[in-house]
N, C-alpha and C positions, 0 to 999 in steps of 0.2 A: 632246176627249172626245166628239166627235160620234158618234152611233150606239150609244153605250153605254147599258146599263140603269143604273138608279140604284144597284143593288148593285155593278155593275162600276165605276162612278164612285167610289162610297164606298171600295171596296177599293183602287183605284188611288190615291186622294187620301190614304189613311191608311197605305199600305204602309210608308213610311219610319218613321213613328211606331211602328207595331206591330213592325217589325223591330228598332228600337232597344230597345224594352221586352224583346223576346224575347232579344236579345243580352245585355242586362243580367241577366236572370233566369238564362240558361244560364251566364254567367260566375260565378254563385254556386254552380255545380255542385250543384243541388238534389237530384240523385239519386245522388250519390257516397257519401253517408253518411246515417245516421238523423238526426244532428244538423242536417245541411244541409236534409234534407227537412222536419224540424220547423220550421226557420226559414222555409222556403218556404211551409209551411202557415200559419204565423202571418201572413205577408204576404197570402196569399190570403184568409185569414179577414177581415182588415181591409178588403181591396178588395171582396170579395163581400158582406160585411156592409154596407158603404156603398152598394152597388148594390141591395140587397134590396128597398128600398121602391120602386124603379123597376120591378123585376120584378113587384111586387104591385099597382102602381097600376091601378085600374079603367079609367081612360081609355086607358092604354097597352095594357092587355089587350084592350080593345075594338078598338083599331086594329091590334094585332098578336096575333091569336088564338094561344093557347098560350104566350104570353110567360112567364107565371108558372112554367110547367113547365121552362123553360130555365135557371132560376137554378141556380148551382152551390154556393150557400151551404150547403145541407144536406149535400152530399157532402163539402165541406171540413170541416164540423163532425164528420161521421162519421169522417173520416180522422184528425182530431185526438184522437178519443176513445181 
């Protein structure tokens, strides 16, 4: 991984894990029906709800400006409404 940026290293080292998650999600056919989409949203709600405190952490927002604005939790909640 010589000569790569941190971002490139991170992407390369997590590519397999992210692809596995993507394959699992797409196997659920989340966009094939309203019922599937609602099931997908429930999973997203759990995941993003668990991550919400990280997106709001002052120390992380100091290190990563704008992090709080990148949270998808509110968008997931809006879709569930």
